[in-house]
C-alpha positions in Angstrom: 18.2 -11.3 -38.5 17.2 -8.0 -37.1 19.5 -5.0 -37.3 21.5 -4.5 -34.1 22.8 -1.1 -33.1 26.6 -0.6 -33.4 27.0 -0.6 -29.6 25.7 -4.1 -29.4 26.8 -7.4 -30.9 24.8 -10.4 -31.9 25.9 -13.9 -31.8 24.2 -16.9 -33.2 24.3 -20.0 -30.9 24.3 -23.6 -32.0 20.6 -23.8 -31.5 20.0 -20.8 -33.8 18.9 -18.5 -31.0 20.2 -15.0 -31.1 21.9 -13.6 -28.1 22.6 -9.9 -27.7 25.4 -8.9 -25.5 26.8 -5.5 -24.6 30.3 -4.7 -26.0 31.9 -4.0 -22.6 30.8 -7.5 -21.5 32.4 -9.0 -24.6 35.6 -7.0 -24.4 36.1 -7.5 -20.7 36.5 -3.7 -20.2 35.3 -3.7 -16.5 37.7 -6.6 -15.7 40.6 -4.9 -17.4 40.0 -1.6 -15.6 39.9 -3.4 -12.2 43.0 -5.4 -13.2 44.9 -2.2 -13.9 43.9 -0.9 -10.5 45.1 -4.0 -8.8 48.4 -3.9 -10.7 48.9 -0.2 -9.7 48.1 -1.0 -6.1 50.6 -3.9 -6.1 53.3 -1.6 -7.6 52.6 1.0 -4.9 52.8 -1.7 -2.2 56.1 -2.9 -3.6 57.5 0.6 -3.6 56.3 1.2 0.0 58.0 -2.1 1.1 61.3 -1.0 -0.6 61.1 2.4 1.1 60.3 0.7 4.4 63.3 -1.6 4.1 65.6 1.3 3.3 64.3 3.3 6.3 64.7 0.3 8.6 68.4 0.1 7.5 68.9 3.8 8.1 67.3 3.6 11.5 69.5 0.6 12.5 72.6 2.5 11.3 71.6 5.6 13.3 70.8 3.6 16.4 74.2 1.9 16.2 75.9 5.3 15.9 73.9 6.7 18.7 74.8 3.8 21.0 78.5 4.2 20.1 78.5 7.9 20.9 76.6 7.3 24.1 79.2 4.7 25.2 82.0 7.1 24.4 80.4 9.8 26.5 80.1 7.4 29.4 83.8 6.6 29.2 84.8 10.2 29.0 82.9 11.3 32.2 85.2 12.1 35.0 85.2 9.6 37.9 83.1 10.8 40.8 85.2 12.4 43.5 84.5 12.5 47.2 84.6 15.9 48.8 85.7 16.1 52.4 84.5 19.1 54.3 86.8 19.8 57.3 85.3 22.5 59.4 
């Protein structure tokens, strides 16, 4: 068997052929890197969804409060009065 550099691995198949593969291909490094990216993106999306739900709840509470104040203002307005001008 020929010497193989330390950055490569050799593997003998059943038919006695020698296959030389790069270490990253064997270790799955590119896959793991992409997998980590996807996991980070999923975590970010989950955080955004949580924040969105909290903001929606706050908006609903503020809207309800605003409607209540608006209704109270309508009730506190003086009734329109008719002015008679006798000249």
